[in-house]
C-alpha positions as CSV (number, residue, x, y, z in Angstrom):
1,X,0.3,0.2,-0.1
2,X,1.4,3.6,-0.9
3,X,2.8,5.5,1.9
4,X,2.9,2.4,4.1
5,X,6.4,2.0,6.0
6,X,8.4,-0.9,5.6
7,X,7.1,-3.5,8.4
8,X,10.3,-3.7,10.1
9,X,11.4,0.1,10.1
10,X,12.1,1.5,13.9
11,X,12.5,4.9,15.5
12,X,14.8,5.5,17.9
13,X,13.5,5.4,21.6
14,X,14.6,8.8,22.8
15,X,12.6,10.1,19.8
16,X,9.6,8.1,20.0
17,X,9.3,8.5,24.1
18,X,7.8,12.1,23.8
19,X,5.5,12.4,26.9
20,X,4.5,10.5,30.2
21,X,1.7,8.7,28.9
22,X,3.4,7.1,26.1
23,X,6.1,5.9,28.7
24,X,3.6,4.6,30.8
25,X,2.0,2.4,28.0
26,X,5.0,1.3,27.1
27,X,5.6,-0.4,30.4
28,X,1.9,-1.5,30.8
29,X,1.8,-3.0,27.3
30,X,5.5,-4.5,27.8
31,X,6.6,-3.0,24.5
32,X,9.3,-4.8,22.9
33,X,12.7,-2.8,22.9
34,X,14.9,-3.6,19.9
35,X,18.6,-3.3,21.2
36,X,21.3,-3.1,18.9
37,X,24.8,-3.2,19.5
38,X,27.2,-0.9,17.9
39,X,29.7,-3.5,17.4
40,X,29.2,-6.3,15.9
41,X,25.9,-5.1,14.9
42,X,23.8,-7.7,17.5
43,X,20.5,-7.5,17.7
44,X,18.1,-8.3,21.0
45,X,14.6,-7.9,21.9
46,X,13.6,-7.0,25.6
47,X,10.4,-6.5,27.3
48,X,10.1,-2.8,28.2
49,X,9.3,-3.3,31.6
50,X,12.4,-5.5,32.2
51,X,15.0,-2.7,30.9
52,X,12.7,-0.1,32.8
53,X,13.1,-2.2,35.7
54,X,16.8,-2.4,35.5
55,X,17.2,1.4,34.8
56,X,14.7,4.2,34.6
57,X,16.6,6.2,32.0
58,X,18.1,3.3,30.3
59,X,17.6,4.7,26.7
60,X,19.6,7.9,28.0
61,X,22.6,6.1,28.8
62,X,26.3,6.5,26.7
63,X,26.7,3.0,25.9
64,X,27.8,0.8,22.9
65,X,24.0,-0.1,22.6
66,X,21.1,2.0,20.8
67,X,17.8,1.3,21.4
68,X,14.6,1.6,19.0
69,X,10.9,0.7,19.2
70,X,9.2,-0.4,15.7
71,X,7.1,1.8,13.9
72,X,4.3,-0.7,14.3
73,X,4.6,-0.7,18.0
74,X,4.7,3.2,18.0
75,X,1.7,3.7,16.0
76,X,-0.4,0.8,18.8
77,X,0.8,2.8,21.5
78,X,-0.5,6.4,19.5
79,X,-3.7,4.6,18.9
80,X,-4.1,3.5,22.6
81,X,-3.4,7.0,23.7
82,X,-5.9,8.2,21.6
83,X,-8.5,5.5,22.9
84,X,-7.4,6.0,26.9
85,X,-6.6,9.9,26.8
86,X,-8.6,11.4,24.0
87,X,-5.7,12.6,22.5
88,X,-3.3,12.1,19.8
89,X,0.4,13.3,20.7
90,X,1.5,16.7,18.8
91,X,3.8,14.7,16.5
92,X,1.2,12.5,15.0
93,X,0.1,15.3,12.5
94,X,3.6,15.5,11.2
95,X,4.2,11.6,11.3
96,X,3.2,11.2,7.5
97,X,5.7,13.1,5.8
98,X,7.0,11.0,3.3
99,X,9.9,10.0,5.4
100,X,10.8,6.5,5.8
101,X,11.5,4.9,8.9
102,X,14.8,3.6,9.8
103,X,14.9,-0.2,8.1
104,X,16.4,-2.6,10.6
105,X,16.0,-6.3,10.2
106,X,14.2,-7.6,13.3
107,X,14.7,-10.9,14.7
108,X,12.0,-13.8,14.9
109,X,12.8,-14.6,18.5
110,X,13.5,-12.8,21.7
111,X,17.8,-13.5,22.5
112,X,18.3,-14.9,25.9
113,X,20.8,-12.0,27.0
114,X,20.8,-8.5,26.5
115,X,23.4,-5.2,27.7
116,X,22.1,-3.4,30.9
117,X,23.6,-0.7,33.0
118,X,25.5,-1.7,36.2
119,X,24.3,1.4,37.8
120,X,27.5,3.3,36.4
121,X,26.7,3.4,32.8
122,X,28.7,0.5,31.9
123,X,27.2,-2.2,29.8
124,X,27.1,-5.5,31.8
125,X,25.9,-8.9,29.4
126,X,23.6,-10.8,31.4
127,X,20.9,-13.4,31.0
128,X,17.2,-12.4,30.7
129,X,16.4,-14.9,33.7
130,X,19.4,-12.8,36.2
131,X,17.7,-9.6,35.5
132,X,14.5,-11.0,36.5
133,X,15.3,-13.3,39.2
134,X,19.0,-12.4,40.5
135,X,22.3,-13.7,39.6
136,X,21.9,-16.9,41.4
137,X,19.2,-18.4,39.5
138,X,21.6,-20.1,37.2
139,X,22.8,-22.1,40.1
140,X,19.7,-22.7,41.5
141,X,18.4,-24.2,38.2
142,X,21.5,-26.4,38.3
143,X,20.5,-28.2,42.1
144,X,18.9,-31.5,42.1
145,X,15.6,-31.9,44.0
146,X,16.5,-33.1,47.1
147,X,19.0,-30.0,47.7
148,X,16.2,-27.5,46.8
149,X,13.8,-29.1,49.1
150,X,16.3,-29.6,51.9
151,X,17.3,-25.7,51.6
152,X,13.5,-24.6,51.9
153,X,13.5,-26.9,54.9
154,X,16.4,-25.5,56.5
155,X,14.9,-21.9,56.0
156,X,11.8,-23.0,57.9
157,X,13.6,-24.5,60.7
158,X,15.3,-20.8,61.0
159,X,12.0,-19.3,60.9
160,X,10.6,-21.4,63.6
161,X,13.6,-20.4,66.0
162,X,12.4,-19.7,69.2
163,X,15.0,-16.7,69.2
164,X,12.9,-14.8,66.6
165,X,9.8,-14.5,68.6
166,X,11.6,-12.4,71.3
167,X,11.0,-8.9,71.6
168,X,14.2,-6.8,70.4
169,X,14.8,-9.6,67.6
170,X,12.8,-7.6,64.6
171,X,15.5,-7.0,62.8
172,X,16.6,-10.9,62.5
173,X,13.2,-11.8,62.1
174,X,13.1,-9.4,59.0
175,X,16.2,-10.5,57.3
176,X,15.6,-14.2,57.9
177,X,11.8,-13.6,56.5
178,X,12.9,-11.7,53.4
179,X,16.1,-14.4,52.8
180,X,13.4,-17.6,53.2
181,X,10.8,-15.9,51.1
182,X,13.3,-15.0,48.0
183,X,15.0,-18.5,48.2
184,X,11.8,-20.2,48.3
185,X,10.6,-18.3,45.0
186,X,13.5,-19.1,43.5
187,X,13.4,-22.8,44.0
188,X,9.8,-23.0,43.3
189,X,10.1,-21.1,40.0
190,X,13.4,-23.5,39.0
191,X,11.7,-26.5,39.9
192,X,8.6,-25.6,37.8
193,X,10.9,-24.9,34.8
194,X,12.1,-28.4,34.9
195,X,9.4,-30.0,35.7
196,X,7.2,-28.5,32.3
197,X,9.0,-30.7,30.5
198,X,7.8,-34.1,32.3
199,X,4.5,-35.8,32.0
200,X,2.0,-34.6,34.4
201,X,2.3,-37.7,36.5
202,X,5.8,-37.4,36.6
203,X,5.9,-33.8,37.4
204,X,3.6,-33.9,40.5
205,X,5.8,-36.9,42.0
206,X,8.8,-35.2,41.9
207,X,7.4,-32.1,43.0
208,X,5.2,-33.1,45.8
209,X,7.8,-32.9,48.5
210,X,9.1,-29.2,47.4
211,X,5.2,-28.2,47.6
212,X,5.0,-29.8,51.0
213,X,8.3,-28.1,52.7
214,X,7.2,-24.8,51.1
215,X,3.6,-25.1,52.6
216,X,5.5,-25.9,56.0
217,X,7.7,-22.6,55.1
218,X,4.7,-20.2,54.8
219,X,2.9,-21.4,58.0
220,X,5.9,-20.6,59.9
221,X,6.1,-17.4,57.9
222,X,2.3,-16.6,58.6
223,X,3.2,-17.3,62.7
224,X,6.2,-14.9,62.6
225,X,4.4,-12.3,60.8
226,X,1.2,-12.6,62.9
227,X,3.4,-12.1,66.1
228,X,4.0,-8.6,64.7
229,X,7.8,-9.1,65.1
230,X,8.8,-7.3,61.6
231,X,9.7,-4.0,60.6
232,X,8.1,-2.7,57.7
233,X,10.7,-0.2,56.8
234,X,13.4,-2.6,57.0
235,X,11.7,-5.2,55.2
236,X,11.4,-2.8,52.0
237,X,15.1,-1.8,52.3
238,X,16.0,-5.5,52.3
239,X,13.6,-6.3,49.2
240,X,14.9,-3.5,47.5
241,X,18.5,-4.5,47.5
242,X,17.6,-8.1,46.4
243,X,19.0,-9.1,42.8
244,X,16.2,-9.1,40.4
245,X,13.0,-7.1,39.7
246,X,10.6,-10.0,39.4
247,X,12.2,-11.2,42.9
248,X,11.8,-7.8,44.4
249,X,8.2,-7.6,43.3
250,X,7.0,-11.4,44.2
251,X,9.1,-11.1,47.4
252,X,7.2,-7.8,48.5
253,X,3.4,-9.2,47.7
254,X,4.2,-12.5,49.7
255,X,5.2,-10.9,52.7
256,X,3.1,-7.7,52.2
257,X,0.1,-10.1,51.7
258,X,0.7,-11.7,54.8
259,X,0.9,-9.1,56.9
260,X,-2.4,-7.3,55.6
261,X,-4.4,-10.9,56.3
262,X,-3.0,-11.0,60.0
263,X,-3.8,-7.4,60.2
264,X,-7.5,-7.7,59.0
265,X,-7.8,-10.6,61.5
266,X,-6.7,-8.5,64.4
267,X,-8.9,-5.3,63.4
268,X,-12.0,-8.1,63.3
269,X,-11.3,-9.6,66.1
270,X,-10.3,-6.7,68.6
271,X,-12.0,-3.8,67.5
272,X,-15.7,-2.8,66.7
273,X,-15.1,-2.2,63.1
274,X,-17.4,-4.7,61.8
275,X,-20.1,-3.9,64.3
276,X,-20.1,-0.3,63.0
277,X,-19.8,-1.3,59.3
278,X,-22.6,-3.9,59.8
279,X,-25.0,-0.8,61.6
280,X,-24.2,1.7,58.8
281,X,-24.2,-0.4,55.8
282,X,-27.5,0.3,54.4
283,X,-26.8,4.2,54.7
284,X,-23.1,4.3,53.8
285,X,-22.2,1.4,51.6
286,X,-25.0,-0.1,50.3
287,X,-25.7,2.3,47.0
288,X,-22.3,1.8,45.7
289,X,-23.2,-2.5,45.3
290,X,-26.7,-1.4,43.9
291,X,-25.1,1.1,41.5
292,X,-23.4,-2.1,40.0
293,X,-26.4,-3.9,40.2
294,X,-29.1,-2.0,39.5
295,X,-31.6,-4.8,38.3
296,X,-31.5,-6.6,41.9
297,X,-33.8,-5.2,44.4
298,X,-31.9,-2.9,47.1
299,X,-32.5,-5.0,50.3
300,X,-30.8,-7.7,48.8
301,X,-27.4,-6.1,49.5
302,X,-26.4,-7.1,53.2
303,X,-22.9,-7.3,54.3
304,X,-23.7,-11.4,54.9
305,X,-23.9,-11.3,51.1
306,X,-21.5,-8.9,50.0
307,X,-18.8,-11.1,51.9
308,X,-19.6,-14.5,51.9
309,X,-20.7,-15.4,55.6
310,X,-19.8,-12.3,56.3
311,X,-16.4,-10.3,57.5
312,X,-15.2,-12.6,59.9
313,X,-11.5,-13.7,61.1
314,X,-9.7,-15.8,58.5
315,X,-9.1,-19.3,59.5
316,X,-5.6,-20.7,60.3
317,X,-5.9,-22.6,57.2
318,X,-7.2,-19.7,55.2
319,X,-4.0,-17.7,56.3
320,X,-1.8,-20.5,55.1
321,X,-3.6,-20.6,51.8
322,X,-3.8,-17.4,51.7
323,X,0.3,-17.0,51.8
324,X,0.9,-19.5,49.5
325,X,-1.0,-18.0,46.6
326,X,1.0,-14.6,47.6
327,X,4.3,-16.5,47.4
328,X,3.6,-18.2,44.2
329,X,1.3,-16.2,42.2
330,X,3.9,-14.9,39.9
331,X,6.2,-18.6,39.9
């Protein structure tokens, strides 16, 4: 078609990122970044969110890599901007100026490595798995199943130590929780990756012991967090220092998720919050639910129906089930 750009044409990422909204959509849509090494001209494709998680200004670094977006992806983002925000970027009117994009041969598959900043504008060749899961992930992948199980069991025993339950040991308890959560995520992710190539029966048999010991670790973590023996500020600091952007996210979700369930139980059992909500539900909250389902009679909406069985303390089994979900939600 006349005027249509080469399907392989690209635009420099520096030029393409012309607004905050464009950047946010690149992250949420996980647009692939085309990484071109100046010497010897290697090509890589990496998800935008991974590159951005490593360095929030990676495309501005002076390095041996140049970064591009395909013109096709740029157009998709602009169409999304128009749809979501109701506007088209200023340069949209100038886009069809007859100038062709930069033709670059784009590989069909994403490579397993890319150069990213080490914090000092020095490119370092790393594996994709290492960006997300840290530098020791390769070592974990090489461990036999028996060693993985033993590793999680050791962490479980550390969490059950009476010393951690004593007042004044918040820093030790917090660091132990973060380390144990991170290790359990790595071990489970590596085990699942190995099991995926096995028949379902063999995969279940191979991973059953790991599942059991992980469940035990979740129980130990839940008891420690419920005792309110962790330091939130220190926990966030330790998580941030962890290698791997995916690991940081998963560890945070796991520990904060259990902490919320413990907080919920305390509020329900030790305060009058639920009683107050039950009394004021009709006047303060019912209309919000009725607006979502206007065809249902307003008297149907009660606190007991909105929250199946009513708002009540989460059982011990429910806490462990929730903790397990938080731990492996991205595994």
